[in-house]
C-alpha positions in Angstrom: -7.5 -0.9 32.5 -10.3 0.6 30.6 -13.2 -1.5 29.2 -12.1 -1.7 25.4 -8.4 -2.4 26.4 -9.5 -5.8 28.0 -10.9 -6.8 24.7 -8.6 -5.2 21.9 -4.8 -6.4 21.9 -2.3 -3.9 22.1 -0.8 -4.9 18.7 -4.2 -4.4 16.9 -4.5 -0.9 18.4 -1.0 0.0 17.3 -1.8 -1.2 13.9 -5.0 0.8 13.7 -3.3 3.8 14.9 -0.3 3.5 12.5 -2.9 2.6 9.6 -4.9 5.6 10.3 -1.9 8.2 10.5 -0.6 7.0 7.6 -3.6 7.6 5.6 -3.8 10.8 7.0 -0.6 11.8 5.6 1.7 11.3 8.4 5.3 11.0 7.7 6.4 7.6 8.2 9.4 8.5 10.4 6.7 10.3 12.7 4.6 7.1 12.9 7.6 5.1 13.6 8.4 7.2 16.6 5.1 7.3 18.1 4.6 3.8 18.0 7.9 3.1 19.1 9.2 1.0 16.1 12.1 1.5 13.7 11.3 3.3 10.5 11.7 -0.2 8.8 9.0 -2.1 11.1 6.8 1.0 10.6 6.7 0.8 6.8 4.0 -1.9 7.1 1.9 1.0 7.5 3.1 2.7 4.3 1.1 0.4 2.0 -0.6 2.7 -0.6 -4.4 3.2 -0.3 -6.9 2.3 -3.0 -7.2 5.9 -4.0 -3.3 6.3 -4.3 -3.2 3.2 -6.4 -5.9 4.6 -8.7 -4.1 8.1 -8.9 -1.0 6.4 -9.9 -2.7 4.6 -13.0 -4.3 7.8 -13.7 -1.2 9.5 -14.2 -0.1 6.8 -16.5 -3.3 7.3 -18.7 -3.6 11.1 -18.7 -2.0 13.0 -21.5 0.0 15.9 -20.2 
């Protein structure tokens, strides 16, 4: 067992990986498979980033 895994619980590492993959644009189905979750469970990593929320609002306020 490595030094870091003695201090960090597996769920925290899994959540960190899932969140990082999501922020890098990895498809939620791929994330689910990598983490051994169903797509429904992996959706917890699908929360929008602050940048994505701002871009959504910007789309509403930009004349096309």
